[in-house]
C-alpha positions in Angstrom: 99.2 -4.7 15.3 96.7 -7.1 16.7 96.4 -10.3 14.5 92.9 -11.3 13.3 91.8 -14.9 12.9 88.4 -16.5 12.7 87.0 -17.6 16.1 85.1 -20.5 14.8 85.9 -21.5 11.2 86.6 -19.2 8.3 85.2 -15.7 8.1 83.0 -14.7 5.2 84.8 -12.2 3.0 81.6 -10.4 2.4 78.2 -10.1 3.8 75.2 -11.5 2.0 72.9 -8.7 0.9 69.8 -10.3 2.3 71.1 -11.0 5.8 68.6 -10.1 8.4 70.8 -10.2 11.5 73.0 -7.2 11.9 76.8 -7.6 12.2 78.4 -5.4 14.8 81.9 -4.0 15.1 83.4 -3.3 18.5 86.7 -1.3 18.8 88.3 -1.8 22.2 91.4 0.1 23.4 92.9 -1.9 26.3 93.8 -0.1 29.5 92.2 3.1 28.2 92.3 4.9 31.6 96.0 4.4 31.8 96.6 5.3 28.1 94.3 8.4 28.3 96.1 9.8 31.3 99.4 9.4 29.5 98.1 11.1 26.3 96.6 14.0 28.3 99.7 14.6 30.5 101.8 17.6 29.8 104.9 16.8 31.9 107.8 15.4 29.9 108.5 12.9 32.7 105.1 11.2 32.3 105.7 7.4 32.2 104.9 5.4 29.0 102.3 2.8 29.9 103.8 0.5 27.2 107.1 0.4 29.0 106.5 1.2 32.7 104.2 -0.5 35.3 101.4 2.0 35.7 98.0 1.6 37.4 95.0 3.8 37.8 93.8 3.3 41.4 90.4 4.5 42.7 88.5 4.1 46.0 87.8 0.4 45.2 91.3 -0.6 44.1 92.9 -0.9 40.7 90.8 0.4 37.9 93.2 -0.3 35.1 96.8 -1.4 34.7 99.3 -1.2 32.0 100.7 -4.3 30.3 104.0 -4.4 32.3 102.0 -4.1 35.5 99.7 -6.9 34.5 102.7 -9.1 33.6 103.7 -9.2 37.3 100.2 -9.9 38.6 98.5 -6.5 39.0 94.8 -7.0 38.1 91.7 -4.9 38.0 90.0 -4.7 41.4 93.1 -5.5 43.4 93.9 -3.5 46.5 96.7 -1.0 46.2 98.7 -2.6 49.1 98.6 -6.0 47.3 99.5 -4.4 44.0 102.5 -2.7 45.5 103.6 -5.9 47.1 103.6 -7.6 43.7 105.2 -4.6 41.9 107.3 -2.3 44.2 108.0 0.1 41.3 104.3 0.5 40.4 103.4 4.1 39.3 100.0 5.0 40.7 97.7 7.5 39.0 94.3 8.7 40.1 91.2 8.1 37.9 90.1 11.1 35.9 86.9 10.3 33.8 87.0 13.8 32.2 90.4 13.3 30.7 89.5 9.7 29.6 86.5 11.0 27.7 88.2 14.0 26.2 91.2 12.0 25.0 88.9 9.3 23.3 88.0 11.8 20.7 91.3 11.2 19.0 90.4 7.5 18.6 86.9 8.4 17.3 88.4 10.7 14.7 90.6 7.9 13.5 87.7 5.5 13.3 85.6 8.0 11.4 88.0 7.7 8.5 86.6 4.2 7.9 83.2 4.1 9.7 80.3 6.4 8.8 79.1 7.3 12.3 80.7 5.3 15.1 79.1 5.3 18.5 80.8 6.0 21.7 79.6 3.3 24.1 82.0 4.5 26.8 85.5 5.9 26.7 87.6 3.0 25.4 84.8 1.2 23.5 83.3 2.3 20.2 80.6 0.5 18.2 79.3 0.5 14.6 77.5 -1.7 12.1 79.7 -3.8 9.9 77.7 -4.3 6.7 78.6 -1.2 4.7 82.2 -0.7 5.9 83.0 -4.4 5.3 81.8 -4.2 1.7 83.9 -1.1 1.1 87.0 -2.7 2.7 86.7 -6.0 0.9 85.6 -8.1 3.8 85.4 -8.1 7.6 89.0 -9.2 8.2 90.5 -6.5 6.0 88.2 -4.0 7.7 89.4 -5.0 11.2 93.0 -4.7 10.2 92.4 -1.3 8.6 90.8 0.0 11.8 93.8 -1.1 13.9 96.1 0.6 11.5 94.1 3.8 11.5 94.1 4.1 15.3 97.8 3.3 15.4 98.6 5.9 12.8 96.3 8.5 14.4 96.5 8.8 18.2 99.2 6.2 18.2 97.6 3.7 20.6 96.8 0.0 20.3 93.3 -1.2 19.8 91.6 -4.5 19.2 88.6 -5.1 16.9 85.9 -7.7 17.1 83.0 -8.5 14.8 80.0 -10.7 15.7 76.2 -10.9 15.5 75.4 -9.4 18.9 76.5 -6.6 21.2 78.2 -8.9 23.8 79.6 -11.1 21.1 81.3 -8.2 19.3 82.7 -6.8 22.6 84.1 -10.1 23.7 85.4 -10.8 20.2 87.3 -7.5 20.4 88.9 -8.6 23.6 90.4 -11.5 21.7 90.8 -9.6 18.4 88.8 -12.1 16.3 86.0 -12.1 13.8 83.1 -14.4 14.8 81.6 -16.0 11.6 77.9 -15.2 11.0 75.5 -17.5 12.9 78.1 -18.8 15.4 77.9 -16.1 18.1 76.0 -18.2 20.6 78.6 -21.0 20.4 81.4 -18.3 20.8 79.7 -16.8 23.9 78.9 -20.1 25.6 82.3 -20.8 27.4 82.9 -17.2 28.7 82.5 -16.7 32.4 79.2 -15.0 33.5 80.8 -11.8 34.8 81.7 -10.9 31.2 78.1 -9.7 30.9 79.2 -6.5 32.6 81.2 -5.5 29.5 78.0 -5.0 27.5 76.5 -2.5 30.0 77.5 1.0 29.0 76.9 2.8 32.3 78.1 2.3 35.9 74.5 2.4 37.0 73.6 -0.5 34.8 76.6 -2.5 36.1 75.6 -1.9 39.7 72.1 -3.2 39.0 73.4 -6.3 37.3 76.0 -7.3 39.9 73.4 -8.6 42.5 71.8 -10.7 39.8 75.2 -12.2 38.8 75.7 -13.2 42.4 72.3 -14.9 42.5 73.2 -16.7 39.3 76.5 -17.9 40.8 74.7 -19.2 43.9 72.4 -21.1 41.6 75.4 -22.8 39.9 75.4 -20.8 36.7 79.1 -20.2 35.9 79.2 -19.5 32.1 77.1 -17.6 29.6 76.0 -20.9 28.1 74.6 -22.0 31.4 72.4 -19.0 31.6 71.4 -19.1 27.9 70.3 -22.7 28.3 67.6 -21.8 30.7 64.1 -20.9 29.5 63.8 -17.1 29.0 60.3 -17.0 30.5 61.5 -18.6 33.7 64.4 -16.2 34.0 62.0 -13.2 33.4 59.4 -14.5 35.9 62.1 -15.0 38.6 64.5 -12.1 38.1 62.3 -9.5 36.2 63.3 -7.3 33.2 67.0 -7.1 34.3 67.3 -10.8 34.4 65.7 -11.2 31.0 68.1 -8.6 29.6 71.1 -10.5 30.9 69.7 -13.7 29.5 69.3 -12.1 26.0 72.8 -10.9 26.2 74.2 -14.3 27.2 72.2 -16.1 24.4 73.5 -13.7 21.7 70.0 -12.6 20.7 70.1 -9.1 22.2 69.3 -6.4 19.7 72.8 -4.9 19.6 72.4 -1.3 18.4 69.1 0.6 18.4 67.5 0.9 15.0 67.6 4.7 14.8 65.1 6.2 12.5 65.0 9.9 12.6 61.5 11.1 13.5 59.5 13.7 11.5 60.3 16.3 14.2 63.5 16.1 16.1 63.5 16.1 19.9 66.3 18.5 20.2 67.7 21.5 22.1 70.0 24.1 20.5 71.6 27.5 21.2 73.7 30.1 19.5 77.0 30.7 21.2 77.6 34.5 21.1 80.4 35.3 21.5 82.0 32.1 20.1 83.2 29.7 22.7 86.8 28.6 22.7 87.3 27.6 26.3 86.1 24.4 27.9 84.8 26.0 31.1 82.6 28.4 29.1 81.3 25.5 27.0 80.3 23.7 30.2 77.6 26.2 31.0 76.0 25.9 27.6 76.2 22.1 27.8 74.5 22.0 31.1 71.6 24.3 30.0 71.0 22.3 26.8 71.2 19.0 28.5 68.6 20.1 31.1 66.3 21.4 28.3 66.6 18.1 26.4 66.0 16.0 29.5 62.9 18.0 30.4 61.5 17.7 26.9 61.9 13.9 26.9 60.2 13.6 30.2 57.3 15.9 29.1 56.8 13.7 26.0 57.1 10.4 28.0 60.1 9.3 25.8 63.5 7.7 26.4 66.4 8.1 24.0 68.8 5.3 23.1 71.4 7.7 21.5 72.5 11.3 22.0 73.8 13.2 19.0 76.0 16.2 19.8 76.4 18.6 16.8 78.4 21.8 16.7 79.3 24.5 14.1 82.6 26.3 14.2 83.4 29.9 13.5 85.3 28.8 10.3 82.1 27.0 9.0 83.2 23.5 9.9 80.5 21.2 11.3 81.2 18.6 13.9 79.1 15.7 15.1 79.4 12.7 17.4 76.9 10.1 18.7 76.9 8.5 22.1 75.2 5.3 23.1 73.2 6.0 26.2 72.1 2.4 27.2 69.8 3.5 30.0 67.8 6.7 30.7 70.3 9.3 32.0 69.9 12.1 34.4 70.5 15.7 33.2 73.8 15.7 35.1 74.9 12.5 33.2 73.8 14.0 29.9 75.7 17.1 30.8 78.9 15.1 31.4 78.8 13.5 27.9 78.1 16.8 26.2 80.9 18.6 28.1 83.4 15.8 27.4 82.6 16.0 23.7 82.9 19.8 23.6 86.2 19.7 25.5 87.5 17.1 23.1 86.7 19.4 20.1 88.0 22.5 21.7 91.3 20.8 22.6 92.0 20.5 18.9 90.7 16.9 18.6 88.3 17.6 15.7 90.8 16.8 13.0 91.6 20.5 12.6 94.1 21.4 15.4 93.8 23.9 16.9 90.0 23.7 16.7 88.1 26.9 15.8 85.7 28.5 18.4 82.2 27.1 18.4 79.3 29.3 17.3 76.3 26.9 17.5 75.5 23.8 19.6 72.7 21.3 19.1 71.7 18.1 21.0 69.4 15.6 19.4 67.8 12.6 21.1 67.6 9.5 18.8 66.2 6.1 19.1 63.1 7.3 20.9 60.9 4.8 22.7 58.1 5.1 25.4 59.8 5.9 28.6 57.7 3.6 30.8 59.3 3.2 34.2 62.3 5.3 33.0 60.2 8.5 33.3 60.8 10.4 36.5 57.9 11.1 38.8 56.2 8.0 40.2 59.3 6.0 41.1 61.7 8.9 41.1 64.7 8.8 38.7 65.4 5.3 37.1 67.9 3.2 38.8 67.5 4.8 42.2 66.5 3.0 45.4 62.8 3.7 45.0 62.6 1.8 41.8 64.4 -1.1 43.2 62.1 -1.1 46.2 59.1 -1.1 43.8 60.4 -4.2 42.0 61.1 -6.0 45.2 57.6 -5.2 46.5 56.1 -6.5 43.3 58.2 -9.7 43.7 56.9 -10.2 47.2 53.3 -9.7 46.2 53.7 -12.2 43.4 55.2 -14.7 45.8 52.0 -14.4 47.9 49.6 -14.6 45.0 51.6 -17.2 43.0 53.1 -17.1 39.5 50.9 -15.0 37.3 49.3 -13.1 40.2 50.5 -9.8 38.8 49.6 -9.0 35.2 50.6 -6.0 33.1 48.6 -4.8 30.0 50.5 -4.6 26.7 49.2 -3.0 23.5 49.6 -5.2 20.4 48.8 -4.7 16.7 45.3 -5.9 15.7 41.9 -5.0 14.1 39.7 -4.3 17.1 40.4 -3.0 20.6 39.7 -6.3 22.4 42.4 -8.2 20.3 44.9 -5.4 20.8 45.1 -5.8 24.6 47.2 -8.6 26.1 47.7 -9.1 29.9 51.2 -10.5 30.4 52.6 -11.8 33.7 54.8 -9.2 35.4 58.4 -9.5 34.3 57.7 -11.1 31.0 57.6 -9.6 27.5 54.6 -9.7 25.3 55.1 -11.6 22.0 54.2 -8.9 19.5 53.0 -9.3 16.0 54.8 -7.4 13.2 53.8 -3.8 13.6 54.0 -3.2 9.8 51.3 -5.8 9.0 48.5 -4.3 6.8 45.6 -5.2 9.2 42.9 -4.7 6.5 39.5 -3.9 8.0 41.0 -2.5 11.2 38.8 0.0 13.1 39.6 3.7 12.6 41.3 5.7 15.3 40.9 6.8 18.0 40.5 3.6 20.0 38.1 3.3 22.9 39.5 4.6 26.2 37.8 1.7 28.1 37.3 -2.0 27.1 35.2 -3.9 29.5 36.4 -7.4 30.6 33.2 -8.8 29.2 30.9 -7.2 26.5 27.6 -5.8 27.8 24.4 -7.0 26.0 22.6 -4.2 24.2 19.7 -3.7 21.7 19.8 -1.3 18.8 16.3 -0.1 17.7 14.9 1.9 14.8 12.3 4.6 14.9 9.5 2.0 15.0 11.1 0.0 17.9 12.3 -2.8 15.7 15.7 -4.4 16.1 18.4 -3.1 13.7 20.7 -5.7 12.3 23.5 -6.1 9.7 22.8 -7.7 6.3 25.0 -9.9 4.2 26.5 -6.9 2.4 27.7 -5.5 5.8 25.0 -2.7 5.9 22.6 -1.7 8.6 19.0 -2.9 8.0 17.6 0.3 9.3 18.7 3.7 10.7 19.3 3.4 14.5 17.1 5.6 16.7 17.4 4.2 20.2 19.7 1.8 22.1 18.8 -0.3 25.1 21.7 -1.4 27.4 21.0 -4.3 29.5 22.5 -4.6 33.0 21.5 -6.4 36.2 21.5 -4.9 39.7 23.5 -2.2 41.3 27.2 -1.7 40.7 27.0 -3.3 37.3 29.7 -2.5 34.7 27.4 0.1 33.0 27.6 2.3 36.1 31.3 1.6 36.8 32.2 2.8 33.4 30.8 6.2 34.2 28.2 6.1 31.5 25.7 8.2 33.4 22.9 5.7 33.0 20.6 5.0 35.9 18.6 1.9 36.4 16.4 0.3 39.0 17.2 -2.9 40.8 16.5 -6.1 38.9 17.2 -6.6 35.2 15.8 -4.0 32.7 17.2 -2.1 29.8 18.3 1.5 30.1 17.2 3.2 26.8 19.1 6.1 25.4 18.6 8.0 22.1 21.1 7.6 19.3 22.1 11.0 18.0 24.6 9.8 15.3 26.6 6.8 14.2 29.5 5.7 12.0 30.0 2.3 10.3 29.4 -0.5 10.3 32.8 -2.1 9.8 32.4 -5.8 9.1 35.3 -8.2 10.1 35.5 -11.7 8.8 38.5 -13.5 10.4 39.8 -17.1 10.4 37.4 -18.2 7.7 39.9 -20.9 6.7 39.8 -22.7 10.1 37.2 -25.3 10.6 34.9 -24.1 13.3 37.2 -21.1 14.0 35.6 -18.5 11.8 34.7 -15.2 13.4 32.2 -12.8 11.8 31.2 -9.6 13.4 30.6 -5.9 12.6 31.4 -2.8 14.6 29.4 0.4 14.9 30.3 3.7 16.6 27.3 5.5 18.2 26.9 8.9 19.9 24.0 8.9 22.5 22.2 11.6 24.3 23.3 10.4 27.8 26.8 9.3 28.5 30.0 8.9 26.3 30.2 7.6 22.8 30.1 3.8 22.5 31.6 1.1 20.3 29.0 -1.6 19.5 29.9 -5.1 18.2 27.3 -7.2 16.2 28.0 -10.9 16.8 24.7 -12.8 17.0 23.3 -9.7 18.8 24.6 -6.2 19.7 27.2 -5.8 22.5 28.8 -2.8 24.0 32.5 -3.5 23.4 34.1 -0.2 24.2 33.6 3.3 25.7 35.2 6.4 24.3 36.4 9.2 26.6 
């Protein structure tokens, strides 16, 4: 059993009910590629990794080594020739990701006895929130000890448990088998070498994209996580883009560890009936591929990206199975297929807690933690993480070097009352500081928002049937019914024509008058009245005219065209 001790000071036996920062559990099984191959082996002469020097060796050297092999100097990344020179009796096994993923279901079943819905980050690493289980177990230290005992009693393998305030903190705490007290995760992370950031990236694609950045950080003299965390986040984002900012957040212990998964009103899912019932892994692979392609196509059509994948199945005996996988980055249909196939093979091999497992009759995939896909959507830059996306980021970096810092700006949508305050232009590679999305925003304009918001409002006049100006009184009501509107522009190529309004005008400055067919509003807005000299009073009016699209008018001293609807 792995001993547990506080990393920095005593561990709180319970979590305060009003804590805002989540506490994360990471369960790490050391040398899982070696242990999994031993668990899956059928030959009685298979070596025991706990007693014999065993190494899993791939094309780039040693992938994992057993404890006896590590004791004589065999390390991850070492060439096979060097490893054999250090350990002549080394037993070499090939890597088999399918077996590693299938065998990990035994560990997940053991963890499910104590955790409500643990996530598979990757075979060998499971994650979960700590608040509820720690209360039930009587504290975080007893929970960690109970998890170690459950895995030892179930699949019979060794694991280490870490608890901290962030994803990287929990993963590194698991590698030491400690509980990091609340609020001390940044101090715990600070002395760790910078390459430990790779442990928090759940896919090989994400690790490949991060390695060049780690080399750049090393050339700049950044050796530890604390060195990176001490730098201003905005400077890291401006120089190294979103990937650099993500690594900075991980190093500083402020990265949002697990996606806050709120099930949407309508699931983004794909499902199928398996008739006849499936009891062989090769048959289940066909259904897994078809469903994964359907789910991936639906996410792309909706412009969404999923943070988690939920695999659900129903057995012929009525049992229901379910397992969640942490995706980390947008995955291709082939990568989704692998995860579904691994999960089905684990269940069909009798690893559902009911050996041997009953045949499967129904399969369902659900995408959870949905967010706008942005650059993760295939099409413009091809699949995320491919060479085309990297070339696009490098091109943007070169353009910014020519234009200077802030030369490339990206629009972000923020909460607010009116369209102009909801748009923020942010320097490329930086994140917009967003206001709380749940704020009430009393007096906000009704949806839909205008499709176009001009850089500067266009002067306009609103007239009644007698040609007199229409205003807004102290009660926020129109002084007369609008009949005509005159939009003032000057010369050719003015914003009025560029918006596609359909208005024509001669050279010089003259109003283009259109007839008002209907209107809605006004909506008065009185902001910042408590600030000396900072009060902002205005009123908004939606109008439909006989020529051109509907318009949003703003009354602030006079009428302005502040938006154009599509």
